[in-house]
N, C-alpha and C positions, 0 to 999 in steps of 0.2 A: 457271790453266787456259788452254790455248792458244786463239788466235783461231779455228782450224779446228774445235776441239771445241765452242766456244760457238756458232759458226754452225750446226754439225750439230744441236746440241740445239734451237736456235730453229727450224730447218727442220723437224725431226721433230715439234716441238710444234705448228707450224702445220698440218702434214699430218694429224696425229692429230686436231686440232681440226676440220678440214674433214670428216674421215672420220666422227667422232662426230656431227657436225651432220646428215649425210645418212643414215648407216647405220641408225639406229633407225627411220627413216621409210620404209624400203623395204617394198614389199608392201602399202602402205596407200592406194594411189591409185585412186580411181574415175575420175579424169581423168588420162590418161597425160602430158599436157603439164606437169602439176605436177611430175612427176619430172624433166623436162627443166629446169624452172625451178630446182630444187634442185641439179641438176648445174651449172647456170650460177653459182649462188652459190658453189660450191666452187672456181670459177676466179677469183672476184673477190678483189681485194687486201683487206688488213685495215688499219684505221686510216687515217692520212693526214690527219686533222683534219676539223673540221666548220665550214662557213662558207656563208652565203647571199649573199656579196659578188659584185660584178660580175666580179671575178677568177675566182671559182668558175664563174660562168656562161660566161665566155670559154674556160676550160679544158675545160668540157663540150663546147663546139663543136669544139675541136681533137681531142677523144677519139673522135669518130664521123665516119667517112667512108664512101664507097662506092667499091669497086674491083673490077673484073672481075665485075660483076653480083652482088656480095655486100657485105653490111655489114662494115665493119672497126670493131671496138669495142675501144678501149684505155682501160679504166678507170683505169689507173695515171696517165694524163695528167690525169684529172679529180679532182685532189686539191689543196686540200680539197674536200669534197663536201657535199651536203645531201640530204634524204630523197627528194624527188621526182626529183632527178637520179640518185641511186643506184638507185632502183627502175626508172627509165626505162632506164638502161644495162643493168640486168638483163633487162628486157623485150626490149631489142634483142639482147642476147647469146642469149636464148632463141630468138628468131627466127633468128639466125645458126646456132645448133645444129640447129634444125629444117631449115634449108636444107641444112646439111652432111649430115644424116641422110636427105636426099631425101624429107622429109615436108612440105615447104613450098616453093612457088615464088612469088616476088614479082618483078614487073617493075621495070625501072630507075626508072620514074616514081614507083612506090610507095616504093622505097628512098630516093629523093631526098626524098620528102615526110616520111619518118621522121627526117630529119636535124634536130637541134636547132640553130636559127639565131637564137635570141633572140626567137622569136615571143612576142608578149604573151599574157597569160592568156586562154584561150578560143579562140585562133587556131591552126588546124592541129592536128596530132597532139600535138606537144610542148606547145603552148600549152594544150591541153585537159588533158593529163596534169599539168602544173605548176600548174593553177589551184587557187584556194581551193575549199573545199567538196568536192562529189562529182565532181571532175574526171575521174578514172579511170573511175568508175562511169558517168558520162554518155557517155564515149567508148565503153565496152564496150556500153552500151545502144544508142546511136545507130548504131554500125557493126555491131552484132550479132556481135561477136567473142568474147563471153563472157556470163556471167550475174552478176547482183548479188544479194546476200542479206545478212541481218543475224544469222542464227542461228549461234551458236558451235558448236552440235552438228553443223551441216552443214559446217563448215569443214574443209579438208584442208591439210596442209603444202604450201606452194607457192602458196596463194591470195594475191592482193594484198589489202591491208587498209588502209583509211583509219581511223585512230583519232581520235575527237573527245574531247579531254580535258574539255571543258565542253559546254554546250548551244548555244554560239554557233557559227554557220555563216557564213562569209564574211569580211568585212573585219576583224573582231575575233576570229576563231576561234583556238583553240589546237588544232592537229592534228598528226598524224604519219603519213606514208605509208610502209608497210612491207610485207614479205612474211611472212605467218603461217607459223610453224614448229610450233606445237603449244601445248598448255596442260596444266598439271598442278597438283595440290595440293602446296604446299611449306610445311611447318610450319603447316598449317591455313589457308593463304592460297592462293586460286586465282590462279595466275600465267600470264601470256601470254608466249610465247616468239616473238620475231620477229627478222628481219634487215632492216637499212636502213643509212643513214648517220645516226648518233646523235650528239647533242651531246657535245662534249668528246673524242670518239674518232674519229668518221668511220665508215668501213665496218666492219660487224660485227654480231653478234647480241646480244640483250639480253632480260632477263626483267623484266616489270613486272606488278604486281598488277592483276587485272581490275577491282577496285573503284575504281582510279584513272581508269578510262575511262568516259565518259558514253555514247558510241555507238560501235558497230563497224559498218563498212560493207565487206563482202567483195566482191571482184571476181575471178571465176575465168575465166582465158583458156581458151576451148574451141575457137574457130574462127578462128585467125589468118589463114587464107587469104582471108577476105573483107576484109582490109585493102586489097585492090586496088580496093574500091569507095569509097575515101576521097574521091574527087571528087564523090560524091553529098552529102557533108556541106556545109553552109554554111561559108564561109571562117572565120567566127567564131561561136562559141556565145554568144549575147547574155546568157544567164543566167550562164554562168561568167565572162564578161568583167565583168559587173556586180558580182561578188563581191569585186573589188578595193576597191570603195568602199562597197558596200552589204552589209547583213546578210540572211541567209535564215533558214529554220527547218528543223528535222528533218522536219516534215510536208511542206514544199515539196521537200526532197531526195527523199523517198520518192515523191512524185507525179512529179517530174521524171524519175526513173529507173525508175518503175513497180515499186517494191519493196514486197513484202508483208512487213511487219516481224514478226520472231519475237516471240511473246507469252508467253515462258516465265514 
């Protein structure tokens, strides 16, 4: 088989994969920004490896810049990747798409604040997003850019989702930050479908049994325009910063983010 035919087959396979990822979800959005998030996923690379090393963090910084009043997001430069990095790049690509669609205006100061510059956990926008525990949920709650909830029945494709594999929150937690794509029964097992940077692969989607997850914390982006009020936040979130060395509880997470838990 010729090189050109192999390349064509691989390109077609990737295109169809992206199409199949988004196509079944069309028409199911109560929140239109979720559709934009899924559009952003279709433009993300696939694979690239998974790593939480300093090298991965440095490459993230090179992947995001500001030019001519717009974000420039190049995820291919941020490889290998990790889950909070992948979802943050997707968040930024979503903001960029909304800007290009004239649905969002962000000033230069806000765009600069969004740049990942190695901020420690709890500090700034990226430091909150990258923190242990409910980092994204705290950011959405404090800035009022979206809502947080725990009900799988309320979830829509395109919601951000923090998965807690165990009951631990904080320094010894086992979690995964992803974008929810849906759920269904497969061979009698309820499965969750999500996109993120996943171990052993990097960027891509994955199916995992719901029973493997201890807690689900969804965050839905609804009002990104209020990102311009970022300066009203304390420089650092003391609670999130503490989770580097301390543990928290699910009850404290709910209290901190004012979440009413689903009691199915």
